[in-house]
C-alpha positions as CSV (number, residue, x, y, z in Angstrom):
1,M,0.0,-0.1,0.1
2,T,1.3,3.4,-0.9
3,P,0.7,6.8,1.1
4,A,-2.6,8.3,0.7
5,P,-2.8,10.5,-2.6
6,V,-4.1,13.7,-2.7
7,I,-7.4,14.0,-4.5
8,I,-8.9,16.8,-6.7
9,A,-12.2,16.4,-8.3
10,I,-13.2,18.2,-11.3
11,D,-17.1,18.4,-11.3
12,G,-19.6,20.1,-13.4
13,R,-22.5,19.6,-15.9
14,S,-21.9,17.7,-19.4
15,G,-20.2,20.1,-21.8
16,A,-18.6,22.4,-19.3
17,G,-15.3,21.2,-20.6
18,K,-14.2,19.3,-17.3
19,T,-12.3,16.5,-19.4
20,T,-10.1,18.8,-21.5
21,L,-9.6,20.6,-18.0
22,A,-8.6,17.6,-16.2
23,V,-6.2,16.4,-19.1
24,E,-4.3,19.6,-19.0
25,L,-4.3,20.1,-15.4
26,A,-2.7,16.7,-15.1
27,A,-0.1,17.2,-17.7
28,R,0.9,20.5,-15.5
29,L,1.2,18.5,-12.4
30,R,3.3,15.9,-14.1
31,E,6.1,18.3,-14.1
32,H,6.7,17.7,-10.5
33,H,4.5,14.8,-9.5
34,K,3.4,11.3,-10.2
35,V,-0.4,11.7,-11.2
36,S,-3.1,9.3,-12.0
37,L,-6.6,10.5,-14.0
38,F,-9.8,9.0,-13.5
39,H,-13.0,9.8,-16.2
40,L,-16.4,9.0,-14.5
41,E,-17.8,8.7,-18.2
42,D,-16.2,5.4,-18.3
43,I,-18.1,4.0,-15.3
44,Y,-21.7,5.3,-15.8
45,P,-24.0,2.3,-16.6
46,G,-25.8,3.7,-19.4
47,W,-27.4,7.1,-20.5
48,N,-29.9,6.9,-17.3
49,G,-26.9,5.6,-14.9
50,L,-26.0,9.1,-13.2
51,A,-26.8,8.0,-9.7
52,A,-25.7,4.3,-10.0
53,G,-22.4,5.6,-11.6
54,I,-21.9,8.0,-8.7
55,D,-22.3,4.7,-6.7
56,R,-19.9,3.0,-8.3
57,Y,-17.3,5.6,-8.6
58,V,-17.3,6.1,-4.8
59,T,-17.2,2.8,-3.6
60,T,-15.0,0.9,-6.0
61,V,-12.8,3.7,-7.2
62,L,-12.7,6.6,-4.7
63,A,-12.4,4.7,-1.3
64,P,-9.5,2.6,-2.3
65,L,-7.7,5.5,-4.0
66,R,-8.3,7.3,-0.6
67,N,-6.5,4.4,1.3
68,G,-3.6,4.3,-1.2
69,V,-4.8,1.0,-2.7
70,A,-5.3,0.5,-6.5
71,A,-8.8,0.7,-7.8
72,E,-10.4,-2.1,-9.6
73,W,-13.4,-1.0,-11.5
74,V,-15.8,-2.2,-14.1
75,S,-16.2,0.1,-17.2
76,W,-19.4,0.5,-19.2
77,D,-19.4,-1.0,-22.9
78,W,-21.7,1.8,-24.5
79,D,-21.6,-0.4,-27.8
80,K,-23.1,-3.2,-26.1
81,H,-24.9,-1.6,-23.4
82,Y,-23.6,-3.6,-20.6
83,D,-20.8,-4.0,-18.2
84,G,-17.5,-4.2,-20.2
85,A,-13.9,-4.9,-19.2
86,T,-12.2,-4.5,-15.8
87,H,-9.7,-1.7,-15.4
88,T,-7.1,-0.7,-12.5
89,T,-6.4,2.9,-11.6
90,L,-3.3,3.0,-9.4
91,P,-2.8,5.6,-6.8
92,A,-0.3,8.2,-7.3
93,E,0.8,11.3,-5.3
94,I,-2.1,13.2,-6.8
95,V,-5.3,11.6,-8.4
96,V,-7.1,13.7,-10.6
97,V,-11.2,12.7,-10.9
98,E,-13.4,14.4,-13.2
99,G,-16.8,14.0,-14.8
100,V,-20.5,14.7,-13.7
101,G,-20.8,13.6,-9.9
102,A,-16.9,13.6,-8.9
103,A,-17.7,15.7,-6.1
104,A,-21.3,14.4,-5.0
105,E,-22.1,14.3,-1.4
106,A,-21.0,10.9,-0.9
107,A,-17.5,11.5,-2.3
108,R,-16.6,14.8,-0.7
109,P,-15.5,13.5,2.7
110,L,-12.8,11.3,0.6
111,L,-11.6,14.4,-1.5
112,D,-8.8,17.2,-1.0
113,A,-10.2,19.8,-3.1
114,V,-13.4,20.1,-5.4
115,V,-13.4,22.1,-8.5
116,W,-16.6,22.9,-10.0
117,V,-16.6,24.1,-13.7
118,E,-19.4,26.2,-15.3
119,S,-20.3,27.3,-18.7
120,S,-23.4,28.7,-20.2
121,A,-26.0,26.2,-21.4
122,E,-25.8,27.0,-25.1
123,D,-21.7,26.3,-25.0
124,R,-22.1,23.3,-22.9
125,R,-24.4,21.6,-25.6
126,R,-22.4,22.8,-28.3
127,R,-19.2,21.3,-26.5
128,A,-20.8,18.0,-25.8
129,L,-22.3,17.3,-29.2
130,D,-18.9,18.4,-31.0
131,R,-17.2,16.0,-28.9
132,D,-19.6,12.9,-29.0
133,G,-21.3,13.6,-32.5
134,G,-24.9,12.4,-32.8
135,S,-24.4,9.5,-30.6
136,Y,-25.2,12.1,-27.6
137,E,-27.9,14.2,-29.1
138,P,-31.0,12.0,-28.6
139,H,-29.9,11.4,-24.8
140,W,-29.0,15.0,-24.2
141,D,-32.1,16.0,-22.5
142,T,-32.3,12.7,-20.5
143,W,-28.8,13.2,-19.4
144,A,-29.6,16.9,-18.4
145,G,-32.8,16.1,-16.6
146,Q,-30.7,13.8,-14.3
147,E,-27.8,16.4,-13.6
148,Q,-30.6,18.7,-12.5
149,E,-32.4,16.3,-10.4
150,W,-29.2,15.4,-8.7
151,L,-27.9,19.2,-8.2
152,D,-31.8,19.8,-6.7
153,T,-30.8,17.9,-4.0
154,D,-27.0,17.9,-3.8
155,D,-25.5,21.8,-4.3
156,V,-22.1,20.8,-5.3
157,P,-21.2,24.4,-6.4
158,A,-21.9,25.5,-3.0
159,H,-19.3,23.1,-1.8
160,A,-16.5,23.7,-4.2
161,D,-13.2,25.1,-3.1
162,I,-12.7,26.4,-6.5
163,Q,-15.2,27.7,-9.3
164,V,-14.1,27.8,-13.0
165,L,-15.9,29.7,-15.3
166,N,-14.5,27.9,-18.4
167,R,-14.9,30.1,-21.8
168,A,-12.7,27.5,-23.8
169,D,-10.2,30.3,-24.7
170,G,-7.4,28.1,-23.1
171,D,-6.8,30.2,-20.0
172,A,-8.6,27.8,-17.6
173,P,-5.8,25.4,-17.0
174,D,-3.3,27.9,-16.1
175,N,-6.0,30.1,-13.9
176,L,-6.9,26.8,-12.2
177,M,-3.1,25.9,-11.4
178,Q,-2.7,29.6,-9.7
179,A,-6.0,28.9,-7.7
180,L,-5.1,25.7,-6.4
181,N,-2.2,27.1,-4.8
182,Y,-4.0,29.1,-2.4
183,L,-5.9,25.9,-0.8
184,P,-4.2,25.0,2.4
185,A,-5.0,21.2,2.1
186,L,-3.0,21.0,-1.4
187,S,0.0,23.6,0.0
188,A,2.5,20.7,1.0
189,V,2.0,18.6,-2.1
190,L,2.2,21.7,-4.2
191,A,5.5,22.9,-2.9
192,P,7.2,22.7,-5.8
193,E,4.6,24.9,-7.7
194,L,4.8,27.3,-4.9
195,S,8.5,27.6,-5.0
196,A,8.3,28.3,-8.9
197,R,5.8,31.0,-8.2
198,R,8.2,32.8,-6.2
199,G,11.2,32.4,-8.7
200,L,10.0,35.7,-10.6
201,R,11.8,38.0,-12.7
202,L,10.9,41.7,-13.0
203,L,11.3,43.5,-16.1
204,S,11.6,47.4,-15.8
205,E,12.0,50.4,-17.8
206,R,12.3,54.0,-17.2
207,I,11.2,57.1,-19.2
208,D,12.3,60.4,-18.4
209,A,9.0,62.1,-18.9
210,E,6.3,62.6,-16.2
211,P,3.0,61.5,-17.5
212,R,-0.6,63.2,-16.1
213,P,-1.7,60.4,-13.9
214,E,-5.6,60.8,-14.6
215,A,-4.9,60.7,-18.3
216,L,-2.6,57.5,-18.0
217,F,-4.9,55.8,-15.8
218,Q,-7.7,56.3,-18.0
219,D,-5.6,55.2,-20.9
220,L,-4.3,52.0,-19.4
221,Y,-7.3,51.0,-16.8
222,G,-10.4,52.9,-17.8
223,T,-12.1,49.9,-18.5
224,S,-10.7,47.4,-16.0
225,A,-13.1,45.7,-13.7
226,N,-10.6,46.3,-10.8
227,A,-7.9,48.9,-10.8
228,V,-6.0,51.0,-8.0
229,W,-4.3,54.3,-8.4
230,L,-2.4,55.0,-5.2
231,D,-2.2,58.8,-5.9
232,S,0.3,61.3,-4.5
233,S,-1.7,64.1,-5.6
234,N,-0.3,66.9,-3.6
235,A,3.2,66.1,-5.2
236,G,3.3,69.6,-6.8
237,T,2.7,71.7,-3.6
238,A,4.0,69.3,-0.8
239,S,7.1,70.2,1.4
240,G,9.0,68.8,4.3
241,A,7.9,65.6,5.6
242,A,5.0,65.5,3.4
243,A,7.0,65.8,0.4
244,A,8.8,62.5,1.2
245,R,5.4,60.9,1.4
246,S,4.5,62.5,-1.8
247,R,7.2,61.4,-4.1
248,F,5.3,58.4,-5.8
249,S,2.1,57.3,-7.3
250,I,1.4,53.7,-8.4
251,L,-1.1,52.6,-11.1
252,A,-2.2,49.0,-11.8
253,D,-4.8,46.7,-12.5
254,D,-5.2,42.7,-12.1
255,G,-4.7,42.0,-16.0
256,G,-2.1,39.9,-17.4
257,T,-0.8,36.4,-16.9
258,Y,-0.2,37.1,-13.0
259,G,-3.2,39.3,-12.3
260,Q,-5.4,38.1,-9.6
261,S,-7.8,39.8,-7.2
262,V,-8.9,38.8,-3.6
263,L,-12.2,39.5,-1.6
264,H,-12.3,38.9,2.2
265,R,-15.6,38.7,4.2
266,S,-16.0,37.4,7.7
267,G,-13.3,34.7,7.8
268,T,-13.7,33.7,4.1
269,T,-11.1,34.7,1.5
270,R,-12.0,34.4,-2.4
271,V,-9.1,34.8,-4.8
272,S,-9.8,35.1,-8.3
273,A,-7.1,34.2,-11.1
274,G,-8.9,34.9,-14.4
275,C,-11.6,32.4,-14.5
276,A,-11.2,30.6,-11.5
277,T,-12.0,31.4,-7.9
278,A,-10.6,29.8,-5.1
279,E,-12.5,30.1,-1.7
280,V,-10.5,29.8,1.3
281,T,-11.7,29.8,5.1
282,T,-9.2,31.1,7.1
283,P,-8.2,34.6,8.8
284,F,-7.3,37.3,6.7
285,F,-3.7,38.0,7.9
286,R,-3.1,34.5,8.3
287,W,-3.8,34.1,4.5
288,L,-1.7,37.3,4.0
289,D,1.4,35.8,5.5
290,T,1.2,33.0,3.0
291,V,1.6,35.3,0.1
292,W,3.4,38.2,1.5
293,G,6.5,38.9,3.6
294,R,9.2,37.1,1.6
295,R,11.5,38.7,-0.8
296,A,10.7,37.5,-4.2
297,V,12.0,40.3,-6.7
298,R,14.7,42.8,-6.6
299,A,14.4,46.4,-7.5
300,P,15.8,47.6,-10.5
301,E,19.0,49.7,-10.5
302,G,18.5,53.3,-9.9
303,Y,14.7,52.7,-8.8
304,D,13.9,54.2,-5.4
305,C,10.4,53.4,-4.7
306,E,9.5,50.4,-2.4
307,F,6.9,49.0,-4.5
308,T,8.1,46.3,-7.1
309,L,4.5,44.8,-7.8
310,G,2.5,42.9,-5.4
311,W,-1.2,43.3,-3.8
312,L,-2.9,46.8,-3.7
313,G,-6.1,47.5,-2.4
314,Y,-7.8,48.1,1.1
315,L,-8.4,46.7,4.5
316,G,-11.5,47.4,6.1
317,Y,-11.9,48.4,9.7
318,E,-13.9,45.1,10.5
319,L,-10.8,42.9,10.2
320,K,-10.4,44.2,13.8
321,R,-12.2,40.5,14.5
322,E,-8.7,39.2,14.2
323,T,-6.9,41.6,16.3
324,G,-8.9,41.5,19.4
325,G,-12.2,43.3,18.1
326,N,-15.8,41.8,17.7
327,D,-17.1,40.7,14.5
328,I,-19.2,43.2,13.3
329,P,-20.6,42.2,9.5
330,A,-20.2,45.2,6.8
331,D,-22.1,45.7,3.9
332,T,-18.6,46.3,1.8
333,P,-15.8,43.4,1.8
334,D,-13.8,43.3,4.8
335,S,-10.9,43.4,2.5
336,A,-10.4,43.8,-1.4
337,L,-7.0,43.6,-2.8
338,L,-5.5,42.8,-6.4
339,F,-2.3,41.3,-7.3
340,A,-0.6,43.5,-9.9
341,G,1.8,41.6,-12.1
342,R,2.7,44.8,-14.0
343,A,2.3,48.4,-12.9
344,V,3.2,52.1,-13.9
345,V,5.0,54.0,-10.9
346,I,5.5,57.8,-11.4
347,D,8.5,59.5,-9.7
348,H,7.2,63.2,-9.2
349,R,10.6,64.3,-7.8
350,E,12.4,63.0,-10.9
351,G,10.0,63.5,-13.5
352,S,10.2,59.9,-14.4
353,A,7.9,56.9,-14.9
354,W,8.9,53.2,-14.5
355,L,7.1,50.3,-16.2
356,L,7.4,47.2,-14.2
357,A,6.4,43.8,-15.4
358,L,6.8,40.3,-14.4
359,D,8.4,38.1,-17.1
360,A,5.4,36.4,-18.9
361,P,4.3,35.7,-22.6
362,D,2.4,39.0,-22.4
363,A,4.8,41.2,-20.9
364,G,6.5,42.6,-24.0
365,D,2.9,43.5,-25.6
366,W,1.9,45.1,-22.3
367,L,5.6,47.1,-22.1
368,A,4.8,48.6,-25.5
369,R,1.2,49.8,-24.6
370,A,2.2,51.3,-21.3
371,R,5.2,53.0,-22.8
372,S,2.9,54.5,-25.7
373,A,0.7,55.4,-22.8
374,V,3.2,57.2,-20.8
375,R,4.2,59.3,-23.6
376,A,0.7,60.2,-24.5
377,A,-0.1,61.5,-21.1
378,A,3.1,63.3,-20.8
379,G,2.3,65.4,-24.1
380,P,0.5,68.9,-24.2
381,E,-2.5,69.1,-22.2
382,E,-5.8,70.5,-23.6
383,A,-7.2,71.9,-20.8
384,V,-5.0,72.8,-17.5
385,L,-6.5,72.1,-14.3
386,E,-6.5,74.9,-11.7
387,K,-3.8,74.1,-9.1
388,P,-5.4,73.3,-5.9
389,G,-5.2,75.2,-2.5
390,P,-7.2,76.6,0.6
391,E,-8.2,79.4,-2.1
392,T,-9.8,76.8,-4.5
393,T,-12.6,75.7,-2.0
394,D,-15.4,77.2,-3.8
395,R,-18.4,75.3,-5.7
396,A,-16.3,75.6,-8.9
397,A,-14.3,72.6,-8.0
398,A,-17.3,70.2,-7.0
399,V,-18.8,67.6,-9.2
400,G,-22.4,67.5,-9.3
401,P,-24.7,64.5,-10.2
402,S,-24.8,63.8,-14.2
403,P,-27.0,66.2,-16.5
404,E,-30.2,64.3,-16.0
405,T,-30.1,64.1,-12.2
406,A,-31.7,67.3,-10.6
407,A,-30.0,67.7,-7.3
408,P,-26.6,66.9,-5.8
409,P,-26.6,63.9,-3.3
410,S,-28.6,64.4,-0.2
411,F,-26.6,62.8,3.0
412,A,-28.2,61.5,6.0
413,S,-26.1,61.2,9.2
414,R,-26.3,58.0,11.2
415,D,-26.2,60.2,14.4
416,S,-28.1,63.4,14.7
417,R,-26.5,66.3,16.5
418,P,-28.3,65.4,19.8
419,D,-27.3,61.6,19.5
420,Y,-23.7,62.6,18.9
421,L,-23.4,65.1,21.5
422,R,-24.9,62.2,23.8
423,K,-22.4,59.8,22.6
424,V,-19.6,62.2,23.3
425,K,-20.9,62.4,26.9
426,E,-21.2,58.6,27.1
427,A,-17.6,58.3,26.0
428,Q,-16.5,60.9,28.5
429,Q,-18.3,58.7,31.2
430,E,-16.3,55.7,30.1
431,I,-13.2,57.4,30.5
432,T,-14.1,58.6,34.1
433,E,-14.6,55.0,34.7
434,G,-11.2,54.2,34.0
435,N,-12.5,52.0,30.9
436,S,-10.6,54.1,28.5
437,Y,-8.1,57.3,28.2
438,E,-9.3,58.1,24.9
439,I,-12.0,57.0,22.6
440,C,-12.0,58.0,18.7
441,L,-16.0,58.3,18.2
442,T,-16.9,58.2,14.6
443,T,-20.5,58.5,12.8
444,T,-21.4,57.8,8.8
445,V,-23.1,60.2,6.8
446,S,-24.5,58.1,3.6
447,A,-26.8,59.0,0.8
448,P,-28.4,57.2,-2.2
449,D,-26.3,57.9,-5.2
450,P,-28.1,60.3,-7.8
451,G,-26.2,59.5,-10.5
452,L,-22.3,60.6,-9.8
453,D,-19.6,59.1,-11.9
454,P,-17.3,57.4,-9.4
455,W,-14.2,58.6,-11.6
456,E,-15.2,62.1,-12.0
457,S,-16.0,62.5,-8.3
458,Y,-12.5,61.1,-7.4
459,L,-10.9,63.8,-9.6
460,A,-12.9,66.4,-8.0
461,L,-12.1,65.3,-4.5
462,R,-8.1,65.1,-5.6
463,R,-8.5,68.8,-6.9
464,R,-10.3,70.1,-3.8
465,N,-8.4,68.1,-1.2
466,P,-5.1,66.8,-2.4
467,A,-3.0,64.5,0.1
468,P,0.1,62.3,-0.1
469,F,-2.2,59.3,0.3
470,A,-4.8,59.9,-1.9
471,S,-6.4,56.8,-3.8
472,Y,-8.7,55.7,-6.2
473,L,-10.0,51.9,-6.0
474,R,-12.3,50.0,-8.2
475,F,-13.6,46.5,-7.4
476,G,-16.4,45.9,-9.6
477,G,-19.7,47.7,-8.2
478,L,-17.2,49.0,-5.4
479,A,-15.3,52.4,-5.7
480,V,-13.4,54.1,-3.1
481,A,-12.1,57.9,-3.4
482,S,-9.6,58.6,-0.8
483,T,-8.0,62.0,0.0
484,S,-6.0,60.4,3.2
485,P,-3.1,62.6,4.7
486,E,-2.3,59.8,7.3
487,R,0.1,57.0,7.0
488,F,-0.8,54.2,9.1
489,L,2.3,51.7,8.7
490,R,5.3,51.6,6.4
491,I,7.4,48.6,6.4
492,A,10.4,49.0,4.2
493,S,12.2,45.9,2.6
494,D,15.0,46.2,5.0
495,G,12.5,46.1,7.6
496,A,12.4,49.8,8.9
497,M,8.9,50.3,10.4
498,R,7.2,53.9,10.6
499,A,3.8,55.2,11.9
500,E,2.6,58.8,11.5
501,P,-0.7,59.3,13.3
502,I,-2.6,62.3,13.1
503,K,-4.5,63.6,15.9
504,G,-5.5,67.5,16.0
505,T,-7.4,69.3,13.3
506,R,-8.1,72.7,12.3
507,A,-9.9,74.1,9.2
508,R,-7.8,76.4,6.9
509,A,-9.0,79.8,6.2
510,N,-8.7,81.8,2.9
511,D,-7.4,85.0,4.9
512,P,-3.6,84.3,5.4
513,V,-3.6,86.0,8.8
514,I,-6.6,84.1,10.3
515,D,-5.2,81.0,8.6
516,E,-1.8,81.3,10.4
517,H,-3.9,81.7,13.7
518,L,-5.6,78.6,13.2
519,R,-2.1,77.0,12.6
520,K,-0.8,78.6,15.9
521,D,-4.0,77.7,17.9
522,L,-3.6,74.1,17.0
523,E,0.2,74.2,17.7
524,G,-0.3,75.3,21.2
525,S,-3.6,73.1,21.8
526,L,-2.6,71.0,25.2
527,K,-6.1,69.2,24.4
528,D,-4.7,68.1,20.9
529,R,-1.1,67.5,22.3
530,A,-2.5,65.3,24.9
531,E,-4.8,63.3,22.3
532,N,-1.7,62.9,20.0
533,I,0.6,61.8,22.8
534,M,-1.4,59.2,23.7
535,I,-1.8,57.7,20.3
536,V,1.9,57.9,20.0
537,D,2.1,55.5,23.0
538,L,-0.3,53.3,21.9
539,L,1.6,52.9,18.5
540,R,4.7,52.5,20.1
541,N,3.3,49.6,21.9
542,D,1.9,48.1,18.8
543,L,5.4,48.5,16.8
544,S,7.5,46.8,19.8
545,H,5.6,43.4,19.5
546,F,7.9,42.7,16.4
547,A,10.6,45.3,16.7
548,V,14.3,45.1,17.7
549,P,14.4,46.0,21.3
550,G,15.4,49.3,21.8
551,S,14.8,50.4,18.2
552,V,11.4,52.3,18.9
553,T,11.7,55.9,18.8
554,V,9.7,59.1,18.1
555,S,11.6,61.2,15.6
556,R,8.9,63.7,15.2
557,L,6.2,64.8,17.8
558,C,3.2,67.1,17.3
559,A,4.5,68.6,14.2
560,I,2.0,70.6,12.2
561,E,1.3,69.8,8.7
562,S,-1.3,72.0,6.6
563,Y,-3.2,70.7,3.5
564,A,-5.5,72.3,1.4
565,T,-8.4,72.4,3.7
566,V,-7.0,71.4,6.7
567,H,-4.0,71.8,9.3
568,Q,-3.4,68.7,11.0
569,M,-1.2,67.8,14.1
570,V,1.3,64.8,13.0
571,S,3.8,62.6,14.9
572,T,6.3,60.0,13.5
573,I,7.0,56.6,15.4
574,D,10.0,54.7,14.1
575,A,11.3,50.7,14.7
576,Q,13.6,48.3,13.4
577,L,11.6,44.9,12.5
578,R,13.1,41.7,14.1
579,A,14.7,39.6,11.4
580,G,12.7,36.8,10.4
581,A,9.5,38.3,12.1
582,P,6.3,37.7,10.3
583,R,5.5,40.7,8.4
584,A,1.8,40.1,8.1
585,E,1.6,39.7,12.0
586,A,3.3,42.8,12.1
587,V,0.8,44.7,10.2
588,A,-1.9,43.0,12.2
589,A,-0.2,43.9,15.7
590,A,-1.0,47.5,14.6
591,F,-4.3,47.0,13.0
592,P,-6.8,48.9,13.2
593,A,-4.8,52.4,13.5
594,G,-4.5,53.6,17.1
595,S,-5.3,57.1,15.9
596,M,-8.8,55.6,14.9
597,T,-9.6,53.5,18.0
598,G,-8.3,55.3,21.2
599,A,-6.4,53.8,24.2
600,P,-6.2,51.0,25.3
601,K,-7.2,49.5,21.9
602,I,-8.9,46.4,22.6
603,S,-11.1,47.8,25.4
604,T,-12.0,51.0,23.3
605,M,-12.9,49.3,20.4
606,N,-15.5,47.3,22.5
607,I,-16.5,50.8,23.8
608,L,-17.0,52.0,20.3
609,D,-19.0,48.9,19.0
610,R,-21.4,49.7,21.4
611,L,-21.7,53.5,21.0
612,E,-21.5,53.5,17.2
613,D,-24.2,50.9,16.8
614,G,-23.0,50.0,13.3
615,P,-20.1,49.0,11.1
616,R,-17.4,51.3,9.9
617,G,-16.7,49.3,6.6
618,V,-13.9,50.5,4.6
619,Y,-13.6,53.5,6.8
620,S,-10.8,53.6,9.4
621,G,-9.1,50.7,7.8
622,A,-6.0,51.1,5.7
623,I,-5.2,51.5,1.8
624,G,-1.9,50.6,0.2
625,Y,0.3,48.0,-1.0
626,F,1.9,44.8,-0.2
627,S,5.2,44.6,-2.3
628,L,7.0,41.6,-3.7
629,N,10.2,42.9,-2.0
630,A,8.6,42.3,1.4
631,A,7.8,46.1,1.8
632,S,4.4,47.7,2.6
633,D,3.0,51.2,2.8
634,L,-0.6,52.0,4.1
635,A,-2.6,54.9,4.8
636,V,-5.3,55.4,7.2
637,V,-8.8,55.4,5.5
638,I,-10.0,58.9,6.3
639,R,-11.6,61.5,4.0
640,T,-12.9,59.0,2.0
641,L,-15.9,58.6,-0.2
642,V,-17.3,54.8,-0.6
643,M,-19.5,54.1,-3.4
644,H,-21.0,50.9,-3.4
645,D,-24.1,48.7,-4.7
646,A,-26.8,49.0,-2.3
647,G,-28.3,45.4,-3.6
648,D,-31.7,47.0,-4.7
649,G,-30.1,48.2,-8.1
650,G,-28.9,51.2,-6.8
651,R,-25.9,52.4,-5.1
652,T,-25.0,54.2,-1.8
653,L,-22.5,56.9,-1.0
654,S,-21.0,56.9,2.7
655,L,-18.4,58.9,4.2
656,G,-17.0,58.1,7.8
657,V,-15.9,61.0,9.9
658,G,-14.9,61.2,13.8
659,G,-12.6,62.6,16.3
660,A,-11.0,61.8,19.6
661,I,-12.9,62.2,22.7
662,T,-11.1,62.8,26.1
663,A,-12.2,63.7,29.5
664,D,-11.8,67.5,28.8
665,S,-13.4,67.4,25.5
666,D,-16.3,69.8,24.6
667,P,-19.1,68.0,22.9
668,D,-19.9,71.0,20.5
669,D,-16.6,71.4,19.5
670,E,-16.2,67.6,18.8
671,Y,-19.4,68.0,16.7
672,E,-17.7,70.9,14.8
673,E,-14.6,68.9,14.0
674,I,-16.6,66.2,12.5
675,R,-18.2,68.8,9.9
676,T,-14.6,70.1,9.5
677,K,-13.4,66.9,8.3
678,A,-16.3,66.1,6.0
679,F,-16.0,69.7,4.4
680,G,-13.2,68.5,1.9
681,V,-15.3,65.7,0.6
682,L,-18.9,66.8,0.8
683,S,-18.0,70.3,-0.8
684,A,-16.3,68.6,-3.5
685,L,-19.6,66.7,-4.4
686,G,-21.7,70.2,-4.2
687,T,-23.4,69.1,-0.7
688,E,-23.0,70.1,2.8
689,F,-22.9,68.2,6.0
690,P,-26.4,67.2,6.8
691,E,-28.4,69.3,9.3
692,D,-30.9,67.9,12.1
C-alpha cells in the first residue's frame, strides 16, 4: 500500500469542459508529481445511470484510492450497453477525478479539493455534441434531467473550493493552477509549484517623462473591472515631511498572466485568478502571511520606490475581529486587493515613470502599450486644471450629479447632533470610570447615489483636497475615493517601520492672517497635544511587538502639517522589524490604526462598537500595497468616499468622520470637528453636512 494520495475532483454539468481541463491540469502537475487520472464517463452504466455511476465511482474507485490502494473497477461498454472490461487505476501522489458527480455528497469526505466548472447552457450543449457527435444528441435531455435532479438535492457548487468559468479560451488550466496554490489542503503537495511561483523575474523600464496620472489611468485602466491608483495628488505643492511621502504614484490593475484579485468577508477569502476563483476559510492576516512577506524580486537599479509589484487595495476596519475586536458584519468586503503583475510608477521628484512587469508571455505587449500611454499622457494637455489650494475651495471645484439628475446627493447622518453629543458624553463617562483614556468616536453620513460618476467624483476630490495618500480603488461595483493625509504603517524592504498618526485638526481659512492664527492655535493646544501623545504611546506599544528591542523611537512629536482644507498635528514613530519576524503579523499587531480607535485599543474598540451601533466598513481601515520585495506602505482610510452597490439595483454613497474624545473634550467642539473633516469631501460633491 502506498501513502494516501491527494485527490482533486473536477465536477460540473456535461459539456462544461471538465475532461479537457482535467487532462491539461494533469499534464501541468506531472512536471513535478506522479499523477493518476480517472474519468467518470467510463463507469456510468448507460444514459440513465448517473446515480448508479456515482455509487460505483465512490465505492470501487474513490474509496480504495483514498486508502492508497489500487482501484479495480468495471467499465461500461457503450456499444453493447452492458458492463465491459475490468480496469485498474493506480494510486499516485496526486489523483485527478473528473466527470459529472465527481464531487457528489458521498464523495466529498474522501476528497482534498473540489473544483466546479461552469459554462453557459448553449456552450455546454455545443461542446458535448461536437465531442461525441450524434450519439449524444438523442440523450442530451435525458442526461440533463438527471443532472438537474441530482443538483436539486446536492448543491455541489456551494461546496466547491474553486469555481471555474470555462470560456474555452485556453486560460482555464493556468488559472486553475494558480487557484489551487491557495488551498491549504494542497500546500504541502504543491510545494514545488509554490517555489516556482516565487521564482519571478522583474522587467523594468524608465521613461524620462512625467505623465499626467489621471490621463494615464484612464488610458490603461479606464475599462478595467478592478484597478488601483495610489495617488500622491499633492506632489506639486508638498514640502517637508509631506514631500517625502508624496514622491511616488502607483497605477495598476489585475490584468495579464499574473493578475489576481481577492475579496475577504467574515473569515472567508475568495481569490480570483482569471476565470478561476478559490474560496479559502481562514483569517485574513493568516492568508496574507502565505502570499506576502518574503523577498521574491529585486528592485531595478536606480529605482527608489519600495513597490516592486504585488498586492494593492484596502483592509477594512472590521478586520479588527482578528486583532482583538468584535465581529461586526459590514455591507462592503472586509478587504479587497488585487495582485498587479505589471504597473506604472510615477516618480514626481525625478519627473519620470517606471514600467514594471513580471516576465511572462504577455509582458512585451503590455510594456509596448504602457510605453505609448505614458508618452501620450506626458504630452501637451488640452485643458490645464487649476492648481488646488486653500483658495480653491469654492463650488467651482465640485462635481455634481449627471445632467439628467436634478440635485446633488442628499446625505443623512447615522447620528443627529443631539445623538452625537450624547455619545460624546457617554464616551467621557467611560473615561471617567477608567475603561479608556481616549475614545475615537465616529459616525457615518450616507446618501443614495443620484448618478455620480465615481471617476469624476474622485477627480473632483483630488482637486479640492490633494493629499500624499490619496487613492482611487475600483473593485467591480465598489469604488473608493480617498484623500487621506495619514500614514498608518510603512514596513520597508529592509525592515524599517514607521507610523505617522494624526490627532488634531483645524480648518484652513482663505485669509492668510486667520489661517496662520488657526495653525498656531492647533500648535499650542494642550488638548490636541494630549490626544496625539496618547496615540503615540499606543503605537509605540503596537510596533514593539515585532521590533528589535530598543529600536522604537519618536523622531517627530506633534508637528503641524498643512493641507488644502485643514491643518493637522502629526507625529512619527520609527522602529526596526526583528529579523525573520512575520510581516503580516506585524501589520496585524498595529491594526486598526490607533488614531482611529483610542487607548487602550481592545477595550476601547468594545466601547466603540456599543456607542457607534454599526460597522465602519472601509472607513478607519488601511489602503496601500504589499510588495514582492516584502515592503508595505499603508494609509489610514479617512477623508474617503465609498460608493457601493446597495443590493436593490441602486448605489450608496458613504463617508465616515470622527474625532478623539478625552475627559476634557467639549461636545459641541467635537461635533464641529467632524463637520470640518467632512467638508473637503462633501463640498467637492456640491453638498453640505446634513443638518438636523
